[in-house]
C-alpha positions as CSV (number, residue, x, y, z in Angstrom):
1,X,-12.9,-28.8,2.7
2,X,-14.7,-27.7,5.6
3,X,-15.0,-24.1,6.6
4,X,-13.7,-22.7,9.7
5,X,-16.2,-21.9,12.4
6,X,-16.4,-18.6,13.9
7,X,-15.1,-20.1,17.2
8,X,-12.3,-21.7,15.5
9,X,-11.0,-18.4,14.1
10,X,-11.4,-16.3,17.4
11,X,-9.4,-18.8,19.0
12,X,-6.6,-18.5,16.1
13,X,-6.8,-14.7,16.2
14,X,-6.1,-15.5,19.9
15,X,-3.4,-17.7,19.6
16,X,-1.8,-15.3,17.4
17,X,-1.6,-12.1,19.9
18,X,-0.4,-14.5,22.8
19,X,2.2,-15.5,20.2
20,X,3.2,-11.9,19.6
21,X,3.0,-11.4,23.1
22,X,5.7,-13.9,24.2
23,X,8.1,-13.1,21.2
24,X,7.6,-9.0,22.7
25,X,8.4,-10.9,26.0
26,X,11.8,-12.2,24.8
27,X,12.7,-9.2,22.8
28,X,12.3,-7.0,25.9
29,X,14.4,-9.2,28.0
30,X,17.4,-9.2,25.0
31,X,17.4,-5.4,25.8
32,X,15.4,-4.3,22.7
33,X,12.8,-1.8,22.4
34,X,10.1,-1.0,20.0
35,X,9.8,1.5,17.5
36,X,7.7,3.1,15.1
37,X,7.7,2.2,11.0
38,X,6.0,5.2,10.2
39,X,4.9,5.2,6.7
40,X,3.6,8.2,3.8
41,X,0.3,9.2,4.0
42,X,-1.7,11.9,2.8
43,X,-4.6,14.6,4.2
44,X,-6.6,17.3,3.5
45,X,-7.5,21.2,4.5
46,X,-8.0,20.5,7.7
47,X,-7.2,16.7,8.6
48,X,-4.0,14.2,7.9
49,X,-4.6,10.2,7.7
50,X,-1.4,8.9,9.4
51,X,-0.3,5.3,9.1
52,X,2.4,3.4,10.5
53,X,3.4,0.1,12.7
54,X,5.0,-0.5,16.0
55,X,7.3,-3.0,16.0
56,X,10.5,-4.6,17.4
57,X,13.0,-5.2,14.5
58,X,15.8,-7.4,14.3
59,X,19.1,-5.3,13.6
60,X,20.3,-5.3,9.9
61,X,23.3,-4.8,8.5
62,X,23.6,-1.3,6.2
63,X,26.2,-0.4,3.6
64,X,28.6,2.4,4.0
65,X,26.0,4.9,2.2
66,X,23.2,3.7,4.6
67,X,21.3,1.5,1.9
68,X,20.4,-1.9,3.4
69,X,22.3,-4.6,2.2
70,X,21.5,-8.0,1.2
71,X,18.1,-7.5,3.0
72,X,16.0,-11.0,2.7
73,X,12.2,-10.8,2.9
74,X,11.8,-13.0,5.9
75,X,13.3,-10.0,7.9
76,X,10.3,-7.8,7.5
77,X,8.5,-10.5,9.3
78,X,10.9,-11.4,12.1
79,X,10.2,-8.0,13.4
80,X,7.4,-8.3,16.6
81,X,4.4,-6.3,16.4
82,X,3.4,-4.5,19.5
83,X,-0.3,-4.4,20.2
84,X,-1.8,-1.6,21.7
85,X,0.9,0.6,22.0
86,X,0.4,4.5,22.8
87,X,2.2,6.4,19.8
88,X,2.8,10.4,20.3
89,X,2.1,11.7,16.9
90,X,3.1,15.1,16.1
91,X,1.6,16.8,13.2
92,X,1.4,21.0,12.9
93,X,2.8,21.4,16.2
94,X,0.7,19.5,18.1
95,X,1.2,15.9,19.7
96,X,-1.6,13.7,19.9
97,X,-1.6,10.1,21.4
98,X,-3.1,7.2,19.6
99,X,-3.4,3.7,20.2
100,X,-2.3,0.8,17.9
101,X,-4.4,-1.7,17.2
102,X,-3.8,-5.6,18.3
103,X,-1.3,-5.9,15.2
104,X,0.4,-2.8,16.1
105,X,-0.8,-0.8,13.5
106,X,-1.7,2.7,13.4
107,X,-4.1,4.1,11.1
108,X,-5.8,7.3,12.2
109,X,-7.2,10.8,11.3
110,X,-6.0,13.6,13.1
111,X,-6.6,17.4,12.9
112,X,-4.5,19.4,11.2
113,X,-4.2,22.6,8.9
114,X,-1.5,22.2,6.5
115,X,-0.6,23.8,3.2
116,X,-0.5,21.2,0.1
117,X,2.2,19.1,-0.8
118,X,4.5,17.0,0.8
119,X,4.5,18.1,4.7
120,X,6.7,16.2,7.8
121,X,5.1,14.5,10.8
122,X,7.1,12.7,13.4
123,X,5.9,9.6,15.6
124,X,7.6,8.2,18.7
125,X,6.7,5.5,21.1
126,X,8.0,5.0,24.9
127,X,9.8,7.8,24.5
128,X,12.4,7.0,21.4
129,X,13.7,9.1,19.5
130,X,10.9,10.4,17.0
131,X,10.5,8.9,13.6
132,X,10.0,11.5,10.7
133,X,7.3,10.6,7.8
134,X,5.3,12.9,5.8
135,X,2.1,13.2,4.7
136,X,0.6,14.5,1.2
137,X,-2.0,16.8,1.5
138,X,-4.4,17.2,-1.1
139,X,-5.4,20.9,-2.1
140,X,-9.0,21.6,-2.6
141,X,-9.0,22.5,-6.1
142,X,-7.2,19.2,-7.2
143,X,-9.6,17.2,-9.4
144,X,-7.0,14.5,-10.4
145,X,-5.2,11.9,-8.7
146,X,-3.6,8.3,-9.3
147,X,-4.7,5.0,-7.2
148,X,-2.3,2.5,-8.5
149,X,-2.0,-1.5,-7.3
150,X,1.6,-2.8,-6.4
151,X,1.9,-6.6,-6.6
152,X,2.4,-7.4,-10.7
153,X,1.5,-4.3,-11.6
154,X,4.3,-1.9,-10.5
155,X,6.7,-5.0,-9.2
156,X,6.6,-8.4,-10.7
157,X,5.4,-10.6,-7.9
158,X,3.4,-13.3,-9.0
159,X,1.8,-12.7,-5.6
160,X,-1.4,-15.1,-5.9
161,X,0.1,-18.1,-6.2
162,X,1.3,-19.3,-2.6
163,X,4.6,-21.4,-3.0
164,X,5.7,-18.6,-5.3
165,X,4.5,-15.7,-2.8
166,X,6.4,-17.2,0.0
167,X,9.4,-17.2,-2.4
168,X,9.0,-13.5,-2.9
169,X,7.8,-12.2,0.2
170,X,10.4,-14.3,2.4
171,X,13.5,-15.2,0.6
172,X,14.2,-13.2,-2.2
173,X,16.6,-10.3,-1.8
174,X,14.7,-7.4,-2.2
175,X,17.6,-5.7,-4.4
176,X,16.7,-8.6,-6.9
177,X,13.1,-7.2,-6.9
178,X,12.1,-6.3,-10.7
179,X,10.0,-3.3,-11.6
180,X,7.2,-4.0,-14.5
181,X,9.2,-2.2,-17.3
182,X,7.6,1.2,-18.1
183,X,5.1,1.6,-15.0
184,X,7.5,4.2,-13.3
185,X,7.7,6.4,-16.5
186,X,3.9,5.8,-16.7
187,X,3.0,7.0,-13.6
188,X,5.5,10.1,-13.7
189,X,3.6,10.9,-17.0
190,X,0.3,11.0,-15.4
191,X,1.3,13.4,-12.6
192,X,4.0,15.2,-14.2
193,X,1.4,18.1,-15.9
194,X,-0.9,17.9,-12.9
195,X,0.7,19.7,-9.9
196,X,-0.7,18.9,-6.6
197,X,-2.2,15.7,-8.2
198,X,-1.8,12.7,-5.1
199,X,-0.7,9.2,-5.5
200,X,-1.7,6.4,-3.6
201,X,-0.4,2.8,-4.1
202,X,-3.3,0.3,-2.8
203,X,-2.2,-3.0,-2.4
204,X,-3.3,-6.1,-0.6
205,X,0.6,-6.9,0.6
206,X,1.0,-6.8,4.5
207,X,2.2,-4.2,6.3
208,X,5.3,-5.9,7.1
209,X,6.8,-5.1,3.7
210,X,5.9,-1.7,3.8
211,X,9.7,-0.7,4.3
212,X,11.0,-2.8,1.8
213,X,8.0,-1.4,-0.8
214,X,9.3,2.0,0.1
215,X,12.6,1.4,-0.7
216,X,11.9,-0.2,-4.0
217,X,9.5,2.5,-5.2
218,X,12.5,5.1,-4.7
219,X,15.1,2.8,-5.9
220,X,13.4,2.6,-9.5
221,X,12.0,6.1,-9.3
222,X,8.3,5.8,-8.8
223,X,6.5,8.9,-8.2
224,X,5.8,9.4,-4.1
225,X,2.8,8.5,-2.6
226,X,0.9,7.0,-0.1
227,X,1.1,3.2,0.8
228,X,-2.3,1.7,2.0
229,X,-1.6,-2.2,2.9
230,X,-3.3,-4.6,5.1
231,X,-2.6,-6.8,8.0
232,X,-2.3,-10.5,7.5
233,X,-3.5,-13.2,10.0
234,X,-7.0,-14.2,11.5
235,X,-9.4,-11.5,12.8
236,X,-12.6,-12.2,15.2
237,X,-14.5,-13.9,12.3
238,X,-11.9,-14.4,9.4
239,X,-9.1,-16.8,9.0
240,X,-7.4,-14.5,6.9
241,X,-7.9,-11.0,6.1
242,X,-9.9,-10.2,3.0
243,X,-7.7,-8.4,0.3
244,X,-10.3,-7.5,-1.6
245,X,-12.2,-6.2,0.5
246,X,-9.4,-4.1,2.0
247,X,-9.2,-2.4,-1.6
248,X,-12.8,-1.9,-1.7
249,X,-13.1,-0.3,2.1
250,X,-10.1,2.2,0.9
251,X,-11.6,3.1,-2.7
252,X,-14.9,4.3,-1.2
253,X,-13.0,6.1,1.2
254,X,-11.1,8.0,-0.9
255,X,-13.9,8.9,-3.0
256,X,-15.5,10.0,0.4
257,X,-12.6,11.8,1.4
258,X,-12.0,13.6,-1.8
259,X,-15.3,14.0,-3.7
260,X,-13.9,16.5,-6.4
261,X,-11.0,14.3,-7.4
262,X,-11.1,12.2,-10.7
263,X,-8.7,8.7,-10.2
264,X,-6.7,7.4,-12.5
265,X,-6.9,3.3,-11.5
266,X,-4.1,1.3,-12.3
267,X,-3.9,-2.6,-11.6
268,X,-3.5,-6.0,-13.4
269,X,-5.3,-8.9,-14.5
270,X,-3.9,-11.2,-12.4
271,X,-6.3,-10.7,-9.3
272,X,-9.4,-8.7,-9.5
273,X,-8.7,-5.2,-10.1
274,X,-11.0,-5.3,-13.4
275,X,-14.0,-6.5,-11.5
276,X,-13.3,-3.9,-8.7
277,X,-12.6,-1.0,-10.7
278,X,-15.9,-1.8,-12.7
279,X,-17.7,-1.8,-9.4
280,X,-16.3,1.3,-8.3
281,X,-16.9,3.6,-11.7
282,X,-20.4,2.5,-11.4
283,X,-20.8,3.2,-7.7
284,X,-18.8,6.8,-8.5
285,X,-19.2,7.6,-12.2
286,X,-18.1,10.9,-11.8
287,X,-14.7,10.1,-9.9
288,X,-13.0,8.2,-12.5
289,X,-10.7,9.8,-14.9
290,X,-9.6,6.2,-16.7
291,X,-8.7,2.9,-15.8
292,X,-5.3,0.9,-17.1
293,X,-5.3,-2.6,-16.4
294,X,-1.9,-4.3,-17.1
295,X,-1.9,-7.7,-18.9
296,X,-0.1,-10.8,-17.3
297,X,2.5,-12.5,-19.7
298,X,1.6,-15.9,-20.0
299,X,4.3,-17.1,-17.9
300,X,3.4,-14.7,-15.0
301,X,-0.3,-15.7,-15.6
302,X,0.8,-19.3,-14.7
303,X,2.8,-18.3,-11.8
304,X,0.1,-15.9,-10.5
305,X,-2.3,-19.0,-10.6
306,X,-4.0,-17.7,-14.4
307,X,-5.8,-14.2,-15.1
308,X,-9.2,-13.0,-14.2
309,X,-11.5,-12.0,-16.8
310,X,-11.4,-8.3,-18.3
311,X,-14.7,-7.2,-19.5
312,X,-15.7,-5.4,-22.6
313,X,-15.4,-1.7,-21.8
314,X,-16.2,-0.6,-25.3
315,X,-19.5,1.2,-23.8
316,X,-17.8,2.5,-21.1
317,X,-18.1,6.2,-20.0
318,X,-14.7,6.5,-19.3
319,X,-11.5,5.2,-20.9
320,X,-10.7,1.7,-20.3
321,X,-7.4,0.5,-21.7
322,X,-5.0,-2.8,-21.6
323,X,-1.4,-3.4,-22.0
324,X,1.7,-5.6,-21.5
325,X,3.5,-2.9,-19.8
326,X,4.1,0.7,-18.7
327,X,5.0,1.8,-22.4
328,X,1.8,0.0,-23.7
329,X,-0.4,1.3,-21.4
330,X,1.1,5.0,-21.8
331,X,0.7,4.6,-25.7
332,X,-2.8,3.8,-25.0
333,X,-3.5,6.2,-22.5
334,X,-2.2,8.9,-25.0
335,X,-4.0,7.7,-27.8
336,X,-7.8,8.3,-25.5
337,X,-6.3,12.0,-24.8
338,X,-5.9,11.1,-21.0
339,X,-1.8,11.6,-21.3
340,X,-1.3,14.8,-23.5
341,X,1.7,13.7,-26.2
342,X,5.1,15.2,-25.9
């Protein structure tokens, strides 16, 4: 297979932007206005990282209690991203104006002095009603945190195989998505006895599915945490964004932002989590509390296109465990002393 040249990729990126601009014009002619999909972020003593996306979203019916009814995955991708929109973000009583990127994504750091824990912020575009979200402020004395993958780690998706990924992303009703057994309990146990510990869900999934993921995590009682996803589609030099690079960049960023925090790293063997976490532990040996890799079942491995090799970590300086589900990982982490026994 021949590789795309940089000029071809750049042309595709421009075509994608023109397509979104055309869809935006059509949506505005129908009287629709953009809004901000605001996602949970995080911060430190004098700053916050705010994430969200500016979109024109097709209307979705809801049940009488406000829960979305029968939301198919394709609706997440039917929204129109609004590139380069000006967004007003109010943090700690101060309003800042930031500009979204070409895909409508907001990922910015703003000055703020907020107390530790979850704190509210608001985001607004084009004078619309402000949308509230939260940021988790990590106290200066916190020394433990959790970074978890999502696909096939906390939610069964079999994402790497294209046809199955398309089914899960575009067709499957979000209420039919299944959690990996025991993972919510595992994450809750990791933070239960560590007040103030941040939880970060770091995934190669697209920002389009962030609202769906947020509802999934709440519905299945996972600990609240920041969402760090990525954007699909061509860039100036790539046909598709690199999910692995996205994870590497954010792992290094979290290490730089919180140099006192030792991270519990959780992933699976269906992608490259073992290799990523191995490299991170070698680069930042003092910032890894432990690593837990979920082993996919034989059926899941087939759907996911196989497993990646899990290295021998018998000589690793940090505990490194594997298990088929959350219950088995919880048992292994209890055995090595990462989680205290009940």
